[in-house]
N, C-alpha and C positions, 0 to 999 in steps of 0.2 A: 380641256382645250387650253392651250397656253397662248402667249402673246404672238408667237410666230404663226400659229394656226389662224388666229384672228387676222393677222396681217395678210396671210395667204388668201383667206376668204375675201377680204376687202379688195385685194388685187384681182382676184378672179371675177368678182362681181363687176369690176370696172372693165375687165377685158378677159372674157372666158377663153379666148384663143391664145393667151400668153403661153409661151413655151416654158418648159420646166427650167431651162437655162436662164431665161429672162426672169422668171420668178425667183430663182436661186440668187441671182445677182441682187435683186431688190431686198431679199430677206437675209442675205448673208449666209446661206447654206449651199451645199452642193446640189446639183441637179438630181442625182439619185435620192438624196434625202427629201427634197421637195416632192419628187414623184411618190415616194413612200408615204409622206404626210398627206398628200392629196388623195391617194388611194384609201388611206384610213378614214379621211373625212367623208369620202364617197361611201365606204362600207358602213359607216356609222349613221348614214342618212342625213348628215349635215349638208353636204353638197348633193342635191337631188337631180341635177341635170345641167345641160348646157343648151343654149338656143341662140338662133339668129334673131335679132330684133329688126323687124321689117316695118317700113312705113305703110300703115294700113291703106291709105288712099291709093298708093301705087299698085296695090294688088286688088283694087276694086272695092274696098271697104271704106267708103267715104263718110259713113254716118256712124257715130259712136253715141251710145246712150247708157245711162245708169238706170237700172230698173229695180225698184224696191218691190219685194214680194211680200204681201200680207197674207199670212196663212189662215186657213179656215180653222175652226175649233177642233175639228176631227181630222188631224193630220198625222201622217206617218212620215217622219223626217227622212227615213231611208228611202222610201218610195218617191217622195217628193224630190230629194236630191238626185236620185237616179233619173227621174224624168227631166230635170233641169239639165243634167249632163248630156242627155240625148239631143238637145237643141244645139246644132252646130254654130249658131250665131252667138251663143253665150260663151264668151271668152274667159271670164273670171266669175267666181261665185264666192261670196263671203257670208258666213253666218254672223248676224249682228244683233246687238241689243237695241231695244226701242220698239216702236210700233210695227216696224217691218222685221220679218224673220231673216230675210236674205236680201243682199244687194248684189245685182248682177251687172257685169260690164258686157254690153252687147255691141257687136260690130256687124254692120250690114251695108250693102251697096247703096241703098237709098231709103227714103222715107216710107215708100210702099213696103219694102222688105221689113222695116221696123214695125210697121203696122201689123204685118203678118206674124212677126215674132211675138208681139204683145198679145195678139189674138191666140196664138198657140200657148203662150204662158197662162193665159186666163182659162184655158181648157184643161190644164194640168190638174189632176185630182189633188186637193189639198191647198190650192191657191184660191183665196177668197177674192183678191183683187191685186192690181199692180199700180205702182206710181212711177212714172217715167220722167227722167230729166234728159233732154237732148243736149249733147256737148256741142257748143258752138265753135270752140277752138281749143287746142291742147297746148298749154304753155310748157309743160314738161310731163313726162310719164316714165315710170320704171326707173326712178332715180337710182343710180348705182354708186356704191362705195361711200 
């Protein structure tokens, strides 16, 4: 990956809807060259997708929490991760170092739904217990570029 590819990635992270012509102007290449480079970055797995960033509260997900998952001694990571992926309220999952094995970002409509999610998590085979931090406000998220 060269400096132009890095610049393209930065531009696409800031605006995934930028046209090839717009990107080409910013990096000093032709639109077909940019199209080819972006295609290669996608094929190589560097660019893994494009998405719309939506305000969670506007779609009924007013409560965000970070949930640390403490694993039991007898845990099968693959089974545990598959079970976590089945929970629709779990938006992100990170494998972490420390006392917790995973940290999850959970989005739900209300505190009752958060309680239900925590209960469901605690019933997953391989989860010894959870530790939850409720987000009071978001100052920024998904920093781009």
